Legacy VTK file of the C-alpha trace (Angstrom):
# vtk DataFile Version 3.0
C-alpha trace
ASCII
DATASET POLYDATA
POINTS 464 float
187.145 -58.260 211.814
186.317 -60.905 208.786
182.850 -60.848 209.892
183.072 -57.211 210.167
184.537 -56.726 207.053
181.715 -58.963 205.287
179.041 -57.313 207.039
180.408 -53.765 206.238
180.924 -54.690 202.506
177.276 -55.805 202.138
175.939 -52.637 203.932
178.154 -51.129 201.576
176.528 -52.573 198.436
172.930 -52.584 199.371
173.829 -48.506 200.039
175.186 -48.221 196.446
171.939 -50.266 195.186
169.463 -47.243 197.122
171.756 -44.480 195.210
171.570 -45.985 192.054
167.307 -46.828 192.580
167.225 -42.536 192.211
167.567 -42.899 188.481
164.749 -45.258 188.227
161.968 -43.799 186.903
160.109 -46.335 183.950
159.918 -50.184 183.773
162.825 -49.205 180.862
165.328 -47.704 183.721
164.736 -50.718 185.879
164.821 -53.421 183.601
167.991 -51.638 181.041
169.342 -48.770 183.190
167.747 -46.341 180.752
169.927 -47.566 177.478
172.789 -45.281 178.939
175.625 -47.645 180.171
178.759 -46.060 178.961
181.352 -48.532 177.358
183.585 -49.348 180.831
179.369 -49.837 182.844
178.492 -52.306 180.370
181.816 -54.291 179.807
182.141 -54.428 183.488
178.171 -55.824 183.876
178.838 -58.217 180.974
182.280 -59.896 182.367
180.084 -60.299 185.682
177.267 -62.416 183.834
178.468 -65.764 184.656
181.693 -64.930 187.294
180.173 -66.205 190.398
179.600 -69.093 191.800
180.302 -71.712 188.785
183.616 -70.124 187.668
185.255 -69.431 191.150
183.437 -72.915 193.435
182.388 -75.129 190.767
184.870 -74.642 187.694
187.613 -74.572 190.068
186.382 -78.016 191.890
185.882 -79.656 188.576
189.264 -78.338 187.418
191.236 -80.333 190.526
189.229 -83.303 189.209
189.051 -83.507 185.966
191.867 -80.743 184.728
191.304 -78.298 182.238
189.133 -80.424 180.220
186.475 -80.344 182.429
185.727 -77.038 182.775
185.216 -76.698 178.938
181.757 -75.399 179.954
182.836 -72.443 181.826
185.111 -70.587 181.448
185.751 -71.453 177.794
182.176 -72.016 176.616
181.116 -68.825 178.350
183.754 -66.734 176.721
182.689 -68.091 173.577
178.893 -67.440 173.902
180.172 -63.055 174.668
182.239 -62.987 171.246
179.568 -64.594 169.355
176.602 -62.361 170.908
179.222 -59.601 169.911
179.896 -61.074 166.206
176.177 -62.010 165.168
173.477 -60.744 167.755
174.519 -57.644 169.424
174.101 -55.415 166.828
171.113 -56.836 165.356
168.959 -56.999 168.755
170.071 -53.325 169.600
169.187 -51.968 166.702
165.632 -53.584 167.261
165.017 -51.406 170.357
163.738 -54.089 172.526
162.884 -54.021 175.950
163.685 -57.649 176.605
164.537 -61.402 174.856
160.660 -62.265 174.847
160.287 -59.143 172.912
162.144 -60.027 169.826
159.745 -63.589 169.485
157.088 -60.990 169.728
157.970 -58.647 167.201
159.479 -61.458 164.872
156.759 -64.329 165.388
153.738 -62.844 166.864
152.363 -62.701 170.784
151.513 -66.754 170.720
155.401 -67.509 170.617
156.124 -64.733 172.936
154.072 -66.401 175.536
155.490 -70.143 174.801
158.978 -68.284 174.446
158.693 -66.514 177.942
157.279 -69.658 179.838
160.649 -71.513 178.206
162.983 -68.408 179.817
161.511 -67.923 183.435
162.222 -71.574 184.527
165.675 -71.568 183.496
166.588 -68.648 186.004
165.461 -70.558 188.535
168.683 -73.112 189.284
170.882 -70.489 188.096
170.101 -67.755 190.932
170.010 -71.038 193.141
173.431 -71.957 192.782
174.631 -68.617 193.640
172.271 -68.449 196.367
174.221 -71.911 197.662
177.504 -70.037 196.912
177.048 -67.205 199.144
175.699 -69.804 201.687
178.782 -71.972 201.976
180.556 -69.057 202.046
179.270 -67.767 204.989
179.109 -71.155 206.540
183.093 -71.258 206.532
183.150 -67.732 207.370
181.219 -68.093 210.510
179.980 -71.434 211.226
176.329 -70.709 209.997
173.952 -73.305 208.850
173.991 -73.608 204.902
170.124 -73.148 204.415
170.558 -69.988 206.927
173.470 -68.171 204.682
171.149 -68.982 201.609
168.538 -67.103 203.158
170.677 -63.926 204.822
172.447 -63.549 200.965
169.030 -63.915 199.010
167.552 -61.172 201.327
170.269 -59.006 200.684
170.600 -59.426 196.884
167.300 -59.251 196.521
166.926 -55.888 198.113
169.161 -54.140 196.063
167.765 -55.822 192.613
164.253 -54.607 193.907
164.918 -51.237 194.832
167.344 -50.538 191.815
167.439 -52.700 188.985
169.237 -52.720 186.200
170.772 -49.371 187.625
171.560 -50.949 191.004
172.811 -53.809 189.588
175.282 -51.804 186.501
176.752 -49.735 189.367
177.350 -52.434 191.473
179.255 -54.926 189.301
181.648 -52.098 188.530
182.485 -51.979 192.174
182.693 -55.656 192.390
184.612 -56.348 189.151
187.399 -54.087 190.664
187.235 -56.427 194.353
187.060 -59.574 192.066
190.468 -59.038 190.155
192.066 -57.040 192.678
191.130 -59.377 195.506
191.652 -62.761 193.323
195.186 -61.542 191.789
196.617 -60.518 195.284
195.803 -64.073 196.791
197.397 -66.054 193.304
200.752 -64.076 193.782
200.441 -64.491 197.377
200.312 -68.488 196.881
202.510 -68.789 194.374
204.995 -67.138 196.105
204.900 -69.704 198.823
205.089 -72.390 196.458
208.184 -71.205 194.863
206.827 -69.522 191.813
204.298 -70.368 188.897
206.406 -72.674 187.117
207.146 -74.429 190.425
203.088 -75.108 190.627
202.588 -76.107 187.111
205.476 -78.314 186.889
204.232 -80.606 189.509
200.554 -80.777 188.355
198.988 -84.022 187.885
199.949 -85.909 184.076
196.601 -84.638 181.647
195.851 -82.047 184.080
196.257 -79.486 180.442
195.003 -81.906 178.470
192.644 -79.152 176.576
191.289 -81.494 173.049
189.698 -84.544 173.058
190.819 -87.809 171.610
189.811 -88.654 168.321
186.314 -90.833 168.851
183.685 -89.731 167.693
181.163 -90.052 171.118
184.378 -87.741 172.533
184.317 -85.155 169.786
180.300 -84.659 170.436
180.460 -84.655 174.328
183.554 -82.292 174.008
181.036 -79.972 171.527
178.280 -80.249 173.524
180.433 -78.884 176.759
181.126 -75.945 174.684
177.511 -75.734 173.397
176.155 -75.239 177.005
176.904 -71.912 177.865
178.445 -71.023 174.506
175.261 -71.095 172.557
172.827 -72.186 175.596
172.899 -68.595 176.728
173.137 -66.606 173.554
168.825 -66.912 174.250
169.309 -65.810 177.549
167.807 -62.398 179.011
170.621 -61.674 181.530
172.988 -61.188 178.629
170.441 -59.388 176.511
169.952 -57.083 179.280
173.245 -56.448 179.943
174.118 -55.558 176.161
171.245 -53.926 175.491
171.868 -51.316 178.812
174.454 -49.938 176.233
174.104 -46.222 175.357
175.076 -47.036 171.689
174.969 -50.018 169.087
178.954 -49.923 168.775
179.534 -50.092 172.250
177.102 -53.018 173.165
179.233 -54.730 170.425
182.269 -53.646 171.866
181.408 -54.091 175.636
180.951 -57.940 174.336
184.437 -58.649 173.302
185.790 -56.954 176.263
184.018 -58.468 178.618
185.234 -62.373 176.873
188.531 -60.923 177.148
188.424 -60.357 180.465
186.310 -63.063 181.603
188.816 -65.748 179.898
191.902 -64.070 181.644
190.333 -63.930 185.183
188.415 -67.070 185.132
191.860 -68.295 184.937
192.866 -67.195 188.732
190.589 -69.476 190.241
191.590 -71.951 188.514
195.503 -71.368 189.326
194.826 -70.585 193.052
193.451 -74.330 193.159
196.435 -75.801 191.808
198.297 -73.518 194.675
196.231 -75.341 197.399
196.604 -78.707 196.196
200.773 -78.016 196.066
200.480 -76.336 199.357
197.532 -77.788 201.330
196.388 -80.833 199.590
194.346 -81.870 203.094
191.886 -79.171 201.790
191.416 -80.582 198.165
189.809 -84.060 199.765
186.261 -84.135 200.474
184.079 -81.358 199.335
186.469 -79.681 196.390
184.024 -76.887 196.345
184.935 -75.941 199.905
189.154 -76.121 199.059
189.787 -72.221 198.503
187.516 -70.695 201.216
188.223 -73.252 203.673
192.470 -72.848 202.649
192.169 -68.819 202.957
190.182 -69.032 206.199
193.034 -71.763 208.029
196.702 -70.366 206.860
195.846 -66.615 204.949
196.784 -63.519 207.169
193.661 -61.510 207.901
194.001 -58.556 204.744
194.305 -61.507 202.175
191.417 -63.176 203.970
189.433 -59.894 203.678
190.430 -59.708 200.072
189.742 -63.256 198.638
186.101 -63.475 200.646
185.436 -59.834 199.398
185.775 -60.879 195.689
184.050 -64.171 195.878
180.846 -62.128 197.331
181.675 -59.660 194.907
181.290 -62.226 192.157
178.447 -64.094 193.268
175.949 -60.986 193.745
176.908 -59.484 190.754
175.932 -62.797 189.292
172.503 -63.153 191.508
171.780 -59.531 191.027
170.904 -59.735 187.259
169.858 -63.451 187.436
167.292 -62.419 189.790
165.955 -59.215 187.591
166.278 -61.492 184.493
163.183 -64.103 184.926
161.536 -60.896 186.219
161.425 -58.574 183.197
160.745 -61.719 181.116
157.259 -61.981 183.135
156.140 -58.463 183.365
157.035 -57.718 180.215
156.308 -60.497 177.687
153.946 -63.076 180.134
151.683 -60.673 182.163
151.464 -57.189 179.405
149.971 -59.629 176.921
147.775 -61.693 178.908
146.158 -58.268 180.187
145.880 -56.733 177.044
148.134 -53.964 178.202
145.915 -52.744 180.216
148.022 -51.635 182.847
150.289 -48.125 182.849
154.156 -48.010 182.669
154.222 -47.540 186.699
152.115 -50.536 186.939
154.239 -53.121 185.311
157.306 -51.654 187.369
155.709 -52.437 190.264
155.067 -56.304 188.672
158.659 -56.223 187.963
159.686 -55.659 191.176
157.131 -57.814 193.003
158.111 -60.793 190.357
161.581 -59.919 191.733
160.408 -61.021 195.077
158.834 -63.965 193.854
161.376 -65.555 191.638
164.087 -64.953 194.636
161.871 -66.515 196.825
161.572 -69.866 194.813
165.349 -69.873 194.451
166.310 -69.582 197.651
163.915 -72.557 198.532
165.614 -74.698 195.703
168.830 -73.512 197.099
168.426 -74.892 200.259
167.318 -78.455 198.875
170.573 -78.844 196.549
173.896 -78.251 196.811
175.943 -79.091 193.790
177.149 -75.795 191.940
178.453 -76.769 188.650
175.205 -79.212 188.422
173.006 -76.363 188.869
173.855 -73.747 186.494
174.524 -76.578 183.701
170.739 -77.895 183.930
169.576 -74.019 183.801
171.171 -73.339 180.839
170.704 -76.484 178.556
166.812 -75.194 178.992
167.268 -72.490 176.703
170.189 -74.361 174.172
167.381 -76.785 173.568
164.436 -74.655 173.278
165.417 -71.220 172.094
168.485 -71.230 170.275
167.509 -72.332 166.604
164.112 -69.969 166.604
166.430 -67.270 167.554
169.277 -67.314 165.071
167.188 -68.889 162.617
164.801 -65.649 163.263
167.158 -63.307 162.591
168.880 -64.683 159.973
166.401 -66.692 158.185
163.311 -64.451 156.556
161.622 -67.602 156.080
161.654 -68.842 159.863
157.899 -68.671 160.585
155.959 -68.907 164.256
154.827 -72.164 163.752
158.184 -73.261 163.432
159.428 -71.683 166.237
156.773 -73.314 168.159
157.484 -76.877 166.885
161.344 -76.083 167.783
160.713 -74.957 171.270
157.895 -77.558 171.989
159.985 -80.456 170.075
163.544 -79.303 171.777
162.241 -79.703 175.043
160.418 -82.989 174.653
163.427 -84.662 173.239
165.569 -83.470 176.099
163.660 -84.745 178.934
163.067 -88.029 177.048
166.244 -88.368 175.818
167.702 -87.485 179.558
165.921 -90.799 180.998
168.101 -92.797 178.641
171.464 -94.031 178.819
172.770 -92.182 175.450
176.226 -92.244 174.247
176.097 -88.460 173.967
174.590 -85.853 176.333
171.000 -85.392 176.243
171.382 -82.114 174.895
172.649 -83.243 171.656
169.267 -84.981 169.928
167.568 -82.520 171.583
169.446 -79.412 169.748
169.168 -81.100 166.387
165.660 -82.394 166.397
165.015 -78.284 167.628
166.671 -77.017 164.419
165.170 -79.578 162.056
161.824 -78.715 163.985
162.405 -74.929 162.720
163.198 -75.669 159.329
161.023 -78.559 158.608
158.140 -75.839 160.588
159.056 -73.060 158.385
158.863 -74.841 155.173
155.729 -76.381 155.559
153.952 -73.836 157.574
154.919 -70.467 156.157
153.874 -67.111 157.696
151.775 -64.788 155.655
154.147 -61.634 156.119
157.632 -61.976 155.669
160.316 -60.689 158.016
162.868 -57.999 157.190
165.412 -57.637 159.435
167.425 -54.888 159.954
170.900 -54.572 160.658
LINES 1 465
464 0 1 2 3 4 5 6 7 8 9 10 11 12 13 14 15 16 17 18 19 20 21 22 23 24 25 26 27 28 29 30 31 32 33 34 35 36 37 38 39 40 41 42 43 44 45 46 47 48 49 50 51 52 53 54 55 56 57 58 59 60 61 62 63 64 65 66 67 68 69 70 71 72 73 74 75 76 77 78 79 80 81 82 83 84 85 86 87 88 89 90 91 92 93 94 95 96 97 98 99 100 101 102 103 104 105 106 107 108 109 110 111 112 113 114 115 116 117 118 119 120 121 122 123 124 125 126 127 128 129 130 131 132 133 134 135 136 137 138 139 140 141 142 143 144 145 146 147 148 149 150 151 152 153 154 155 156 157 158 159 160 161 162 163 164 165 166 167 168 169 170 171 172 173 174 175 176 177 178 179 180 181 182 183 184 185 186 187 188 189 190 191 192 193 194 195 196 197 198 199 200 201 202 203 204 205 206 207 208 209 210 211 212 213 214 215 216 217 218 219 220 221 222 223 224 225 226 227 228 229 230 231 232 233 234 235 236 237 238 239 240 241 242 243 244 245 246 247 248 249 250 251 252 253 254 255 256 257 258 259 260 261 262 263 264 265 266 267 268 269 270 271 272 273 274 275 276 277 278 279 280 281 282 283 284 285 286 287 288 289 290 291 292 293 294 295 296 297 298 299 300 301 302 303 304 305 306 307 308 309 310 311 312 313 314 315 316 317 318 319 320 321 322 323 324 325 326 327 328 329 330 331 332 333 334 335 336 337 338 339 340 341 342 343 344 345 346 347 348 349 350 351 352 353 354 355 356 357 358 359 360 361 362 363 364 365 366 367 368 369 370 371 372 373 374 375 376 377 378 379 380 381 382 383 384 385 386 387 388 389 390 391 392 393 394 395 396 397 398 399 400 401 402 403 404 405 406 407 408 409 410 411 412 413 414 415 416 417 418 419 420 421 422 423 424 425 426 427 428 429 430 431 432 433 434 435 436 437 438 439 440 441 442 443 444 445 446 447 448 449 450 451 452 453 454 455 456 457 458 459 460 461 462 463
């Protein structure tokens, strides 16, 4: 029955995506749902941005190992990103009427910076997509006994299909349905397990010392490492196409801003459920927390939960991961067609051509990520690596480009290149600090120095 329920759910998701595809007429419809999403759909889409494998599998696994302090990156850093985006970026970017994040770099700094930014944005998504596919492969492995790589391939085919046909419209509609399943499924499992464990107070009362430590110790190295953990998603995902496309799909600037705050609150609240469930698992069935803790939750549910609970739990897992994967596949495809192919071909193609190119790019990136997913299996590391790339290369040009009129194209190029080079070099050294710290500092310094030394002829006049 469980396998049948999963098959039915996957088929329904494909059908919803097919229905949504009827609204796609232009590349704008495909990439931003025609900028017409109401607050409910926009908020649910933003909530689903990261609520996937890292939150359910990766974060719960890290939480069991190191407590709350080990999951600062996600969910806390992810929620911080949405708050900061709503406060400082959503209104300005929405009013610029951009199709992709790469368009900002084109409008602000010119075509050369647009191309370089596109080259940095696109690769950052491959590892992220792979992480989600690994998670779905793990689910199918636990439920059906299917080899993980086979589950990865099956999952990739399903998600890629409805993303290919429906774009952002399909993603937004399925995100809304999937968000309901996520919240309902995890809530039911948490309530049932806490009841079996003797109540919430009993579960929390038996946690290991230091489990809920949230702040760093008063040492310079640990404080910097702590701030770096906040920054991976908190700052690194601000210059990301998937967040951008979900916010810019809103039907008004006020909807765009409000959906950021609603999604941040919802994300931080719902993300506590997998962490609490993992505590219940350790309390009731400690044997499942031995070995690969990424499999603790699904293995326990499969072994001890009633069939309706299994259906709810695995339905919520698939919902969370599929909603995240679909937008992660669309993001690099949109950048590839709009900010790499279009300027390189000097706008020779029609909008229908670019819509077709974007769709084929969806297939290409999904294929590369599928191969990567079959080679690596640590979800938390795959997600973290993809976010750091955006942080050390794109955050400084985007933030200073919006808020500093003297920011120049040369400064932006220096920031991107210097940040990446520093990160690659620092990653090979045994530093007391994470490599992203010196890389981000060098990127910001290069942006400022380059802009002061090599000024643009025209000063940018940003509009709020």
